[in-house]
C-alpha positions as CSV (number, residue, x, y, z in Angstrom):
1,M,-3.2,33.7,-1.0
2,R,-0.6,34.1,-3.8
3,R,2.2,33.4,-1.3
4,A,0.4,30.3,-0.1
5,W,0.2,28.9,-3.7
6,G,3.8,29.9,-4.2
7,R,4.9,27.6,-1.4
8,L,2.9,24.7,-2.9
9,T,4.6,25.0,-6.3
10,T,8.3,25.7,-5.3
11,R,10.8,24.7,-8.0
12,E,14.1,23.1,-7.5
13,R,16.8,25.8,-7.4
14,P,20.6,25.6,-6.7
15,G,21.6,26.5,-3.2
16,S,18.0,27.1,-2.1
17,R,16.3,25.5,0.8
18,A,14.1,23.6,-1.6
19,D,17.2,22.0,-3.1
20,P,20.3,22.1,-1.0
21,A,22.2,19.9,-3.4
22,G,21.7,22.2,-6.3
23,E,19.4,21.9,-9.3
24,A,18.5,23.9,-12.4
25,P,17.9,27.6,-12.0
26,S,14.3,28.7,-11.6
27,S,14.2,30.4,-15.0
28,V,14.7,27.0,-16.7
29,S,11.8,24.7,-17.6
30,V,10.4,22.2,-15.1
31,A,11.9,19.5,-17.3
32,D,15.2,20.1,-15.6
33,G,13.7,18.7,-12.4
34,I,12.4,15.6,-14.2
35,G,13.9,12.2,-14.4
36,L,15.9,9.9,-12.1
37,R,18.6,11.4,-9.9
38,V,20.9,9.5,-7.5
39,L,21.2,11.1,-4.1
40,H,23.5,8.5,-2.6
41,E,25.3,5.5,-4.2
42,G,25.6,3.5,-0.9
43,T,28.2,1.1,0.3
44,N,27.8,-2.4,-1.1
45,P,24.1,-1.6,-1.7
46,V,21.6,-4.5,-1.5
47,V,18.5,-2.4,-2.4
48,D,17.5,0.7,-4.4
49,I,15.2,3.1,-2.5
50,V,13.3,5.2,-5.0
51,F,11.4,8.3,-4.0
52,L,8.5,9.8,-5.9
53,H,6.8,13.1,-5.1
54,G,3.2,14.0,-5.4
55,L,0.9,16.7,-6.8
56,T,2.8,20.1,-7.2
57,G,5.9,18.5,-5.7
58,T,9.4,18.1,-7.0
59,R,12.1,15.4,-6.6
60,I,13.9,17.4,-4.0
61,S,11.6,20.0,-2.4
62,T,9.0,17.3,-1.5
63,W,11.5,15.7,0.9
64,T,13.2,18.9,2.1
65,H,12.3,20.7,5.3
66,A,11.9,24.4,4.5
67,R,13.4,26.1,7.6
68,S,16.3,23.7,8.2
69,G,17.0,22.8,4.6
70,V,17.3,19.1,5.5
71,C,16.7,16.8,2.6
72,W,16.2,13.7,4.8
73,P,16.7,11.0,2.1
74,K,20.2,12.4,1.5
75,D,21.0,13.9,4.9
76,F,19.6,11.2,7.2
77,L,18.7,8.1,5.3
78,A,22.0,7.8,3.5
79,A,23.9,7.5,6.8
80,D,21.2,5.4,8.6
81,I,20.9,2.8,5.8
82,P,24.4,2.9,4.2
83,N,23.8,-0.3,2.2
84,A,21.1,1.3,0.1
85,R,21.4,3.3,-3.1
86,I,19.0,6.3,-2.8
87,L,17.3,7.7,-5.9
88,T,14.6,10.3,-6.5
89,F,12.4,10.5,-9.6
90,G,10.8,13.7,-10.8
91,Y,7.9,14.2,-13.2
92,D,5.6,17.1,-14.0
93,A,2.6,16.7,-11.7
94,D,2.0,20.4,-11.2
95,V,-1.5,21.8,-11.5
96,V,-0.7,25.5,-11.1
97,G,2.4,27.4,-12.1
98,L,2.4,31.0,-13.0
99,W,4.9,30.9,-15.9
100,D,4.9,27.6,-17.7
101,P,2.2,25.3,-19.1
102,A,1.2,22.2,-17.1
103,G,2.7,18.9,-18.4
104,M,0.0,17.0,-20.2
105,N,1.3,13.5,-19.4
106,G,-1.2,11.4,-17.5
107,V,-0.4,8.8,-14.7
108,S,0.3,6.0,-17.2
109,N,2.8,8.1,-19.1
110,H,4.6,9.1,-15.9
111,A,4.6,5.4,-14.9
112,R,6.2,4.4,-18.2
113,D,8.8,7.2,-17.8
114,L,9.6,5.8,-14.3
115,L,10.0,2.3,-15.7
116,G,12.3,3.4,-18.5
117,A,14.5,5.6,-16.4
118,L,14.9,3.0,-13.6
119,S,15.5,0.0,-15.9
120,H,18.0,1.9,-18.0
121,R,20.0,3.0,-15.0
122,R,20.0,-0.5,-13.4
123,N,21.0,-2.1,-16.7
124,Q,23.7,0.4,-17.2
125,D,25.5,-0.4,-13.9
126,D,24.6,-4.1,-13.9
127,T,22.2,-3.9,-10.9
128,A,19.0,-5.1,-12.6
129,D,18.5,-7.9,-10.1
130,R,18.8,-5.6,-7.0
131,K,15.7,-5.3,-4.9
132,I,13.7,-2.1,-5.0
133,I,11.7,-0.2,-2.3
134,F,9.5,2.7,-3.5
135,V,8.7,5.6,-1.1
136,C,5.9,7.7,-2.6
137,H,3.9,10.7,-1.6
138,S,0.4,11.4,-2.7
139,L,-0.1,11.0,-6.5
140,G,3.4,9.4,-6.6
141,G,1.8,6.3,-5.1
142,L,-0.6,6.0,-8.0
143,V,2.3,6.4,-10.5
144,V,4.1,3.5,-8.7
145,E,1.0,1.3,-8.7
146,E,0.5,1.9,-12.4
147,A,4.2,1.2,-13.0
148,I,3.9,-2.2,-11.3
149,N,0.8,-2.9,-13.4
150,L,2.6,-2.0,-16.7
151,S,5.8,-3.8,-15.7
152,R,4.1,-7.1,-15.1
153,V,2.7,-7.4,-18.6
154,D,5.4,-5.7,-20.6
155,A,7.0,-7.7,-23.5
156,E,10.5,-6.5,-22.6
157,A,12.3,-8.5,-19.9
158,H,14.2,-5.5,-18.6
159,I,10.8,-3.7,-17.9
160,R,9.3,-6.8,-16.3
161,Q,12.3,-6.9,-14.0
162,I,11.2,-3.8,-12.2
163,A,8.0,-5.5,-10.8
164,E,9.9,-8.7,-10.2
165,S,12.5,-6.9,-8.1
166,T,10.1,-4.7,-6.1
167,L,10.4,-5.7,-2.4
168,A,8.1,-3.1,-0.8
169,I,6.2,0.2,-1.1
170,A,5.7,2.9,1.4
171,F,2.6,4.9,0.5
172,I,2.6,8.4,2.2
173,G,-0.7,10.1,1.8
174,T,-1.7,8.3,-1.3
175,P,-5.3,8.6,-2.3
176,H,-6.1,5.0,-3.1
177,H,-9.8,5.6,-3.1
178,G,-9.9,9.2,-4.3
179,S,-9.7,12.4,-2.2
180,D,-10.3,16.1,-2.0
181,L,-6.9,16.4,-3.7
182,A,-8.9,16.7,-7.0
183,S,-11.1,19.5,-5.7
184,W,-8.0,21.3,-4.4
185,A,-6.3,20.8,-7.8
186,K,-9.3,22.2,-9.7
187,L,-9.6,25.2,-7.3
188,A,-5.9,25.9,-7.9
189,T,-6.5,25.8,-11.6
190,R,-9.4,28.2,-11.4
191,L,-7.3,30.6,-9.4
192,A,-4.6,30.5,-12.1
193,G,-7.1,31.5,-14.8
194,V,-5.8,31.3,-18.3
195,V,-2.2,31.5,-17.4
196,R,-1.8,27.8,-16.9
197,R,-3.6,24.9,-18.4
198,A,-4.8,22.0,-16.2
199,N,-3.7,18.5,-16.7
200,A,-7.1,16.9,-16.8
201,D,-5.8,13.4,-16.7
202,I,-3.9,14.1,-13.5
203,V,-6.8,15.9,-11.8
204,D,-9.5,13.4,-12.8
205,V,-7.7,10.3,-11.6
206,L,-7.8,11.7,-8.1
207,Q,-11.6,12.0,-8.0
208,P,-13.6,9.5,-5.9
209,G,-15.3,7.2,-8.4
210,S,-12.7,7.8,-11.1
211,Q,-12.7,5.0,-13.6
212,M,-8.9,5.3,-14.1
213,L,-8.3,5.2,-10.4
214,A,-10.5,2.1,-10.1
215,R,-8.7,0.4,-13.0
216,I,-5.2,1.2,-11.5
217,Q,-6.3,-0.1,-8.1
218,N,-8.0,-3.3,-9.4
219,Q,-5.0,-4.2,-11.6
220,F,-2.6,-3.5,-8.7
221,H,-4.5,-5.6,-6.2
222,N,-4.9,-8.5,-8.7
223,S,-1.1,-8.5,-9.2
224,Q,-0.7,-8.6,-5.4
225,R,-2.5,-11.9,-5.4
226,V,0.1,-13.5,-7.7
227,A,3.3,-11.8,-6.5
228,P,2.7,-9.7,-3.4
229,V,5.0,-7.0,-2.2
230,A,5.2,-5.6,1.3
231,I,3.1,-2.5,1.8
232,T,2.8,0.1,4.6
233,C,0.6,3.1,4.4
234,F,1.0,6.4,6.2
235,Y,-1.8,9.0,6.6
236,E,-1.9,12.6,7.5
237,D,-2.9,13.5,11.1
238,L,-3.4,17.2,10.7
239,P,-5.7,19.3,8.5
240,Y,-5.1,22.5,6.6
241,Q,-6.9,25.4,8.3
242,T,-8.8,26.2,5.2
243,I,-9.4,23.0,3.3
244,G,-9.1,20.4,6.0
245,V,-7.6,16.9,5.5
246,V,-6.6,16.4,1.9
247,V,-6.4,12.6,1.8
248,P,-8.6,11.2,4.6
249,H,-7.6,8.1,6.6
250,Q,-10.0,5.8,4.8
251,S,-8.5,6.7,1.4
252,A,-4.9,6.7,2.5
253,I,-4.9,3.1,3.8
254,L,-5.3,-0.3,2.2
255,P,-7.2,-3.0,4.1
256,G,-5.0,-5.7,5.4
257,Y,-1.8,-3.8,5.4
258,A,0.0,-1.9,8.1
259,N,-0.8,1.8,8.5
260,Y,0.5,4.6,10.6
261,S,-0.3,8.3,11.2
262,I,2.2,11.1,10.6
263,H,1.5,14.2,12.8
264,A,1.5,16.7,9.9
265,N,-0.7,18.0,7.1
266,H,-0.6,16.6,3.6
267,Q,2.3,18.7,2.4
268,E,4.5,18.6,5.5
269,M,4.1,14.9,6.2
270,T,7.2,14.2,4.0
271,R,9.5,16.8,5.5
272,F,11.6,16.2,8.7
273,S,14.2,18.4,10.3
274,T,15.6,15.9,12.8
275,R,16.0,12.2,13.1
276,E,13.7,12.3,16.2
277,D,10.7,13.4,14.2
278,S,8.1,10.7,14.7
279,G,7.3,10.7,11.0
280,Y,10.9,9.9,10.1
281,T,11.3,7.2,12.8
282,K,8.2,5.5,11.5
283,I,9.2,5.5,7.8
284,F,12.8,4.6,8.6
285,G,11.7,1.8,10.8
286,E,9.7,0.2,8.0
287,L,12.5,0.7,5.5
288,K,15.0,-0.9,7.9
289,R,12.6,-3.8,8.7
290,W,12.2,-4.6,5.0
291,I,15.9,-4.4,4.3
292,D,16.8,-6.5,7.3
293,S,14.5,-9.2,6.0
294,L,16.7,-9.7,2.9
295,P,19.2,-12.6,2.9
296,A,22.8,-11.6,3.3
297,N,23.5,-12.4,-0.4
298,S,20.3,-10.7,-1.7
299,S,22.3,-8.7,-4.2
300,T,23.0,-12.0,-6.0
301,P,20.2,-13.4,-8.2
302,V,18.5,-16.4,-6.8
303,S,18.1,-19.3,-9.2
304,H,15.1,-21.7,-9.2
305,A,17.5,-24.5,-8.2
306,D,18.5,-22.5,-5.1
307,S,14.9,-21.8,-4.1
308,A,12.4,-24.2,-5.8
309,E,9.6,-23.4,-3.4
310,E,9.7,-19.6,-3.8
311,N,8.6,-17.3,-6.6
312,V,10.7,-14.3,-7.9
313,L,9.7,-12.1,-5.0
314,G,10.6,-14.6,-2.3
315,V,7.0,-15.7,-1.6
316,H,6.5,-19.4,-1.1
317,S,4.7,-21.1,-4.0
318,L,2.1,-22.6,-1.7
319,L,1.0,-19.1,-0.6
320,A,0.9,-17.8,-4.1
321,A,-1.2,-20.9,-5.2
322,A,-3.6,-20.5,-2.3
323,A,-4.2,-16.9,-3.4
324,S,-4.5,-17.4,-7.1
325,G,-4.2,-21.1,-8.1
326,T,-6.5,-24.0,-8.4
327,P,-7.3,-26.7,-5.7
328,E,-5.3,-29.2,-7.8
329,L,-2.2,-27.0,-7.8
330,V,-2.6,-26.5,-4.0
331,E,-2.8,-30.2,-3.5
332,L,0.3,-30.8,-5.6
333,L,2.3,-28.2,-3.7
334,L,1.1,-29.6,-0.4
335,R,2.6,-33.0,-1.3
336,T,6.0,-31.4,-2.2
337,T,6.4,-28.6,0.3
338,S,8.5,-29.1,3.4
339,D,6.3,-27.0,5.7
340,V,2.5,-26.7,5.1
341,N,2.4,-23.9,7.7
342,V,4.9,-21.7,6.0
343,T,4.2,-18.0,6.3
344,E,5.0,-15.1,4.0
345,P,8.3,-13.2,4.6
346,G,8.2,-10.3,7.1
347,P,6.2,-9.8,10.2
348,T,2.6,-10.4,8.9
349,K,2.6,-14.2,9.7
350,R,0.0,-15.0,7.1
351,N,-0.2,-18.7,6.2
352,A,-1.8,-20.3,3.2
353,L,-5.3,-20.3,4.8
354,H,-5.0,-16.5,5.3
355,F,-4.1,-16.1,1.7
356,A,-7.0,-18.2,0.5
357,A,-9.4,-16.3,2.8
358,A,-8.1,-12.9,1.7
359,F,-8.3,-13.6,-2.0
360,D,-11.7,-15.3,-2.0
361,K,-10.5,-18.9,-2.8
362,P,-12.8,-21.1,-0.6
363,L,-12.2,-24.2,-2.7
364,N,-8.4,-23.8,-2.1
365,M,-9.2,-24.0,1.7
366,V,-10.4,-27.6,1.4
367,P,-7.0,-29.3,0.6
368,L,-5.3,-26.9,3.0
369,L,-7.5,-27.9,5.9
370,R,-7.1,-31.6,5.0
371,A,-3.3,-31.2,5.1
372,G,-3.4,-29.7,8.6
373,V,-2.6,-26.0,7.8
374,D,-3.2,-24.2,11.1
375,V,-6.7,-22.8,11.1
376,H,-6.0,-20.9,14.4
377,A,-2.9,-19.1,13.2
378,M,-3.0,-15.4,13.8
379,T,-1.5,-12.6,11.7
380,D,0.5,-9.8,13.3
381,Q,-2.8,-7.9,13.6
382,G,-4.4,-10.8,15.5
383,H,-6.6,-12.2,12.7
384,T,-7.3,-15.9,12.2
385,P,-8.3,-17.1,8.7
386,L,-11.9,-16.9,9.8
387,F,-11.6,-13.2,10.7
388,V,-9.8,-12.5,7.4
389,A,-12.6,-14.1,5.4
390,I,-15.2,-12.2,7.3
391,I,-13.5,-8.8,7.0
392,L,-12.8,-9.2,3.3
393,G,-16.3,-10.6,2.5
394,N,-15.3,-14.2,1.5
395,H,-18.6,-15.6,2.6
396,E,-18.1,-19.1,1.2
397,G,-14.7,-19.2,2.9
398,V,-16.5,-18.5,6.2
399,R,-18.7,-21.5,5.6
400,V,-15.8,-23.8,4.6
401,L,-13.8,-22.8,7.7
402,L,-16.8,-23.4,10.0
403,E,-17.9,-26.7,8.5
404,Q,-14.6,-28.3,7.4
405,G,-12.2,-26.5,9.7
406,H,-14.4,-26.9,12.7
407,V,-13.6,-23.4,13.8
408,D,-15.4,-22.1,16.9
409,P,-18.0,-19.5,15.6
410,N,-17.7,-17.7,19.0
411,G,-13.9,-17.8,19.3
412,R,-12.6,-14.3,20.1
413,N,-9.5,-12.7,18.6
414,V,-6.8,-11.0,20.6
415,H,-8.9,-7.8,20.9
416,G,-11.8,-9.7,22.4
417,I,-14.0,-9.5,19.3
418,T,-16.2,-12.4,18.2
419,P,-16.6,-13.3,14.5
420,L,-20.1,-12.0,14.6
421,M,-18.9,-8.7,15.9
422,A,-16.3,-8.6,13.1
423,A,-19.1,-9.1,10.6
424,A,-21.0,-6.2,12.2
425,V,-18.0,-3.9,12.1
426,N,-17.5,-4.6,8.4
427,G,-21.2,-4.7,7.4
428,R,-21.0,-8.4,6.3
429,V,-24.6,-9.4,6.4
430,E,-24.2,-12.8,4.6
431,A,-21.2,-13.7,6.8
432,A,-23.4,-12.9,9.9
433,R,-26.1,-15.2,8.6
434,I,-23.7,-18.1,8.1
435,L,-22.2,-17.5,11.5
436,L,-25.6,-17.6,13.1
437,E,-26.5,-20.8,11.3
438,H,-23.5,-22.4,12.8
439,G,-24.2,-21.3,16.4
440,A,-22.7,-17.8,16.8
441,D,-24.0,-16.1,19.9
442,P,-25.8,-12.8,19.1
443,F,-25.8,-11.9,22.9
444,A,-22.0,-12.0,23.3
445,T,-20.6,-8.7,24.6
446,Q,-17.3,-7.0,24.7
447,E,-15.8,-5.7,27.9
448,D,-17.4,-2.3,27.3
449,G,-20.8,-3.9,26.7
450,W,-21.0,-3.7,23.0
451,T,-22.8,-6.5,21.1
452,A,-22.9,-7.3,17.4
453,L,-26.4,-5.6,17.4
454,S,-25.2,-2.4,18.9
455,I,-22.3,-2.3,16.5
456,A,-24.7,-2.8,13.6
457,F,-26.8,0.0,14.9
458,S,-23.8,2.3,15.1
459,K,-22.9,1.5,11.5
460,S,-26.5,2.1,10.4
461,C,-26.6,-1.3,8.8
462,T,-30.3,-1.8,8.8
463,E,-30.3,-5.2,7.1
464,L,-27.9,-6.6,9.6
465,V,-29.9,-5.1,12.5
466,E,-32.9,-7.0,11.3
467,V,-30.9,-10.3,10.9
468,L,-29.5,-10.0,14.5
469,T,-32.8,-8.9,16.0
470,V,-34.6,-12.0,14.5
471,A,-31.8,-14.3,15.7
472,M,-32.0,-12.9,19.3
473,R,-35.7,-13.2,19.3
474,E,-35.6,-16.8,18.2
475,R,-32.9,-17.6,20.8
476,T,-35.0,-16.0,23.5
477,N,-38.2,-17.8,22.6
478,G,-36.2,-20.9,22.2
């Protein structure tokens, strides 16, 4: 057992497999592994890729394969994406260590340290306008979310610049909705006894139902409505033999964003020995896609005169207004925009109606529909605005799309799912009622024979089962 815990709390050491590049000796405080470190300066870099480790990790060992000694951000990524500067940030997120006390900084303090270190470095070498991509493991994802939250409201322009420059975030095993990571952390603390104090703020934020976790998530998603960044989530595919999956799939993903599995447990999902490792190819593919989406001169600041229709993150003003503005603002932008069917940058293909549906803005849908925004447009996941409204619980948006957008209540998506089935899958009882009022067919089946009713049964959604049963009885008795 002691050996197992030792592997989970490895320090950065010079010449060791945990740190092939060389760090402070193991007898020195953990503070020597804290802060921002450049792994590769890049050739004419257009983006900063910043790595953040998770619970018990370090800025080098988290990304280093133990047997091969490969630190993939430095050994692979630096060559595969030469036009990126690669940095790694360390902070004391340890819960158990046999010789030194746990750092007592909470998530918010670590986030402030990240903002300070990154902004100072970028100001020092005159790269404050360069785009940023964060790659974060486990707790590191919550630190990044909190950093974005704090950056957006900071009084200092150089701190606000971090959020404004953030292009994308890769979350690797991040517990967005809490996880057994907290139980694991408390178990580790108990095993250590009185030798090491637990950082209660770090442990408690990981608990399902944590008020701090809810606050971080709510603020982050609210900021996404105004100035969204690209997000991809990665979740662990393998459990530990003794404690199982640390961050389950449902906690590691964010609804509406791309997500992929990595065939490893929570600790090993960030360590790759070859470029052919499927985990590396998935993460590298997302990083390259995001960087390739940048304009050729992305290292040069874009002025408002150059791009009057886009906000500071390259998102079209009409999309931002649809998500967070008023109907009057939407109407104004519709009169001045060159393309009412503009979609957000990247592969998601979401138009203004998708944004209004996703962010519960049914009144903003009305001028969009009048202007002819495509009500049948599909995202990269095959969702029309109606499906987005159903999935995310925008019930009035469902009504607006059916009544003013004249959307077919029985129109199937690319997966053969009807809107009523989508309501059943997501437990949206009110959306189901609205769909039924507008002619949705409760008897419609998938190729495998499933109906909305059988889906509701499988989800143990009793209220929806009753609604669908009544509707089927009324249709039968006619």
